[in-house]
Each structure stands twice: as C-alpha cells, then as structure tokens.
C-alpha positions in Angstrom: 22.5 172.0 62.0 25.5 172.9 59.3 24.3 172.1 55.8 26.7 171.0 53.0 25.8 174.3 51.2 27.1 176.4 54.2 30.4 174.2 54.2 31.1 174.5 50.7 30.5 178.4 50.9 32.6 178.6 54.1 35.6 176.2 52.4 35.5 178.4 49.0 35.9 181.7 51.2 38.9 180.1 53.3 40.5 178.9 50.1 40.1 182.3 48.5 41.6 184.1 51.8 44.6 181.3 51.9 45.4 182.1 48.1 45.3 185.8 48.6 47.8 185.6 51.4 50.4 183.4 49.5 53.5 185.0 48.2 54.3 185.0 44.4 55.8 182.1 43.2 59.3 183.8 42.5 59.2 184.7 46.0 59.3 181.1 47.1 62.8 180.1 46.9 63.5 179.2 50.4 65.3 176.5 52.5 63.2 175.5 55.2 64.6 175.3 58.7 64.7 172.2 60.9 62.1 173.7 63.2 60.0 174.2 60.3 60.2 170.7 59.1 59.2 169.5 62.7 56.1 171.9 62.3 55.1 169.8 59.1 55.4 166.6 60.6 53.2 167.7 63.4 50.7 169.1 60.7 50.6 165.6 59.2 49.9 163.9 62.3 47.0 166.4 63.3 45.5 165.7 59.9 44.6 162.1 61.0 41.2 162.3 62.3 38.5 159.9 61.3 34.9 160.8 61.0 35.8 164.5 60.6 32.8 165.0 58.1 30.3 163.8 60.7 31.9 166.1 63.2 31.5 168.9 60.9 27.7 168.5 60.8 27.0 168.7 64.3 29.6 171.3 65.6 29.7 175.1 65.0 33.1 175.3 65.4 36.2 173.0 64.0 40.0 172.8 64.1 41.9 172.4 61.1 45.6 172.2 59.9 46.4 174.7 57.5 49.5 174.5 55.8 50.9 178.0 56.1 53.7 179.6 58.2 52.3 182.4 60.4 54.3 185.0 58.5 52.0 184.6 55.4 49.0 185.2 57.3 49.8 187.9 59.8 52.9 190.4 58.7 55.0 190.9 61.8 58.7 190.5 62.1 60.0 187.6 63.9 61.2 189.5 67.0 58.0 191.0 67.5 56.2 187.6 67.4 58.3 186.1 69.7 57.5 188.8 72.3 53.8 187.4 73.0 51.3 184.7 72.7 48.1 185.4 71.0 45.4 183.8 69.0 44.1 186.4 66.5 40.5 186.6 65.4 39.9 187.4 61.7 36.2 187.8 60.3 35.2 186.7 57.2 31.8 186.8 55.2 30.6 183.5 56.5 33.1 182.3 59.1 35.4 183.6 62.0 39.0 182.1 62.1 41.1 182.0 65.1 44.7 181.9 64.2 47.7 181.6 66.7 50.2 184.3 65.9 52.9 183.4 68.6 56.0 181.6 68.8 55.3 177.8 68.3 57.0 175.7 71.3 59.8 173.5 70.3 58.0 170.3 72.3 54.3 169.2 71.6 52.0 169.8 74.5 50.9 166.6 76.1 48.7 167.9 78.7 44.9 166.9 78.6 42.0 169.2 79.6 38.8 167.7 80.6 35.6 169.3 81.7 34.5 168.1 85.3 30.9 169.3 85.0 28.4 168.4 82.2 24.6 168.6 82.0 22.9 165.4 83.6 23.1 162.5 81.0 26.0 163.2 79.2 28.7 161.0 78.8 32.1 161.1 76.9 31.8 158.9 73.6 34.7 159.8 71.6 38.3 161.4 71.9 40.5 162.5 69.0 44.1 163.7 70.1 47.3 164.4 68.1 50.1 166.5 69.9 48.8 169.7 71.5 45.2 169.1 69.7 42.3 167.5 71.0 38.7 167.0 70.3 36.2 165.5 72.6 32.7 164.5 72.1 30.0 163.9 74.8 26.3 162.5 74.2 23.3 161.6 76.1 20.5 159.1 75.3 18.5 161.7 73.3 21.4 161.9 70.9 22.4 165.3 71.9 26.0 166.1 71.7 28.7 168.5 73.2 31.9 169.0 71.4 34.8 170.3 73.5 38.4 171.0 71.7 41.5 172.8 72.4 44.7 173.3 70.7 48.0 174.6 72.2 49.7 177.4 69.8 51.2 176.3 66.5 51.7 178.1 63.0 49.8 175.5 61.1 46.5 175.2 63.0 43.2 177.2 62.9 39.9 177.2 64.5 36.8 177.8 62.4 33.5 179.2 63.5 30.7 178.9 61.0 29.1 182.4 61.7 27.0 183.3 59.0 23.9 182.6 60.8 24.8 183.3 64.2 25.1 186.4 66.5 28.3 187.0 68.3 28.7 188.5 71.8 31.5 188.9 74.4 31.0 187.1 77.5 33.4 185.7 80.3 34.9 182.5 81.3 36.2 183.0 85.0 38.5 186.1 84.3 38.9 185.3 80.5 37.3 187.2 77.8 35.2 185.0 75.6 33.4 184.8 72.3 29.8 183.5 72.3 28.1 182.6 69.1 24.5 181.8 69.4 22.0 180.5 67.1 18.4 181.7 66.9 17.1 178.2 66.1 17.7 176.2 69.7 18.2 173.1 67.5 21.4 174.6 66.1 24.8 174.2 68.1 26.2 177.5 69.6 29.9 178.0 70.2 32.0 179.3 73.1 35.6 180.4 72.4 38.2 181.6 74.8 42.0 181.4 75.5 44.0 180.3 78.5 45.4 183.1 80.7 48.6 182.3 79.2 47.3 182.9 75.9 48.9 180.0 74.3 45.7 177.5 74.4 42.6 178.0 72.5 39.5 176.4 73.9 36.2 175.9 72.2 32.7 174.2 73.1 30.2 173.6 70.5 26.5 172.5 71.5 22.8 173.4 71.4 22.9 174.6 74.9 22.2 177.8 76.6 25.1 180.5 77.2 24.8 179.9 80.9 25.3 176.1 80.7 28.1 176.3 78.2 30.1 178.8 80.3 29.6 176.5 83.3 31.2 173.9 81.3 34.0 176.0 80.3 34.8 177.2 83.8 34.8 173.4 85.3 37.6 172.4 82.5 40.6 171.3 84.4 43.9 169.7 83.6 43.5 165.8 83.2 45.7 163.4 84.9 
C-alpha cells in the first residue's frame, strides 16, 4: 500500500527535479508555436481524471501530465529528437520516471489496448481515457485490483513508479525488454513497465500478482475493436 508519506516524499522530489530543470526567467521570452498550443490543450484534457487519489493509493505506478516541454527535461537538439521514438527512464531517490523523448505525433492516438487474459474472477470496473492515454481497472470479489495503463508518446506525459521499497529487475514481455518492480510484501502492488515495438507507446501493469501472471497479462494485450 502506498502511504500518504510516500506520496508526499515522491511529490516533493519530483517537484524539485522539475524546478531544477526549468530555465531562468530571463530565458523564457518565447512565442509558443501552434503545435505547442495543441499539446497544452491535450494536457488539460488528460488532467480530467476523477478518483485519481484513490487510484494512487492502490497502484504502484501512475501517469500524470507534466507541463514541461521535452527540451527542458532532456537536452537534445530538435533534429536528433526527431530521429527516434523512445521513453527514457530516469531514477530518482524514491521513484522512477519514464518520460517520452521522441517527436509528438500531430494527431492523438485513438486505438484502445485491452488484455485478453486475466486471472479468474477479475472483471473491468473502471476506464478513464483521454486522447492517447488510458487507465483501466479490473477487480475481483475479494477487492483485489489490477491497473493497466498506457500512453502514446507526448512531451507532457510521464509515468511514475514509486520504487523506494521495491526491487527492480529486467524481464521480457514477448520480444520486448521490460522492467519489473516487486515489493517484498505480497499484499502490495508490483509494477511491470514496457514499450511497444515501435517505442512510441508505454505500457504499465500494477497489481499484487506474481511476475509470471503479470507478464502473461502483458503478453495477452491486443488492440481493441
């Protein structure tokens, strides 16, 4: 279970990391492009998720919209950024951030992804979607939950994994490398994070399930109809 203290510590560290990455005020005289304005509209839409606090208390990872452009977080020239898709992993003291460092698509992704296999007794109980970002919750009669989330590449989106009490190891989801974060307490949620083959979509599953079952869920994910 993620406690209030853990959330406060991670939020404070993330806040300081963001502040440290910002340019000086005198360097901020800039006219934003129409493309950036479109991105900001997406950020506003993505922020409209009810029940976010309850979600944070039951999941080991979560997606948020961070109002920063990629150039303030990862220093690469525009031509280099346009040459690849990638979510970059950044380790902090109490959490891990995955942030998109490739070019943002002009159009929002509308494709849904859903797991076609779940442990017995789990049913979908909640869906929150906006543009290329989606969070799905599956529950069983015992009150156990599985959170599945994904996001198409966008400068303003980050995935955070609360990792200060978890151990990370590299595993595989099909042919893709993945990061598995497991908690020594079996009652707490573990997290599995991986990218699509193209590198532009990041997936995360959070649940109090063993690695084998979480990988099985991940490998069953298909595009929805």
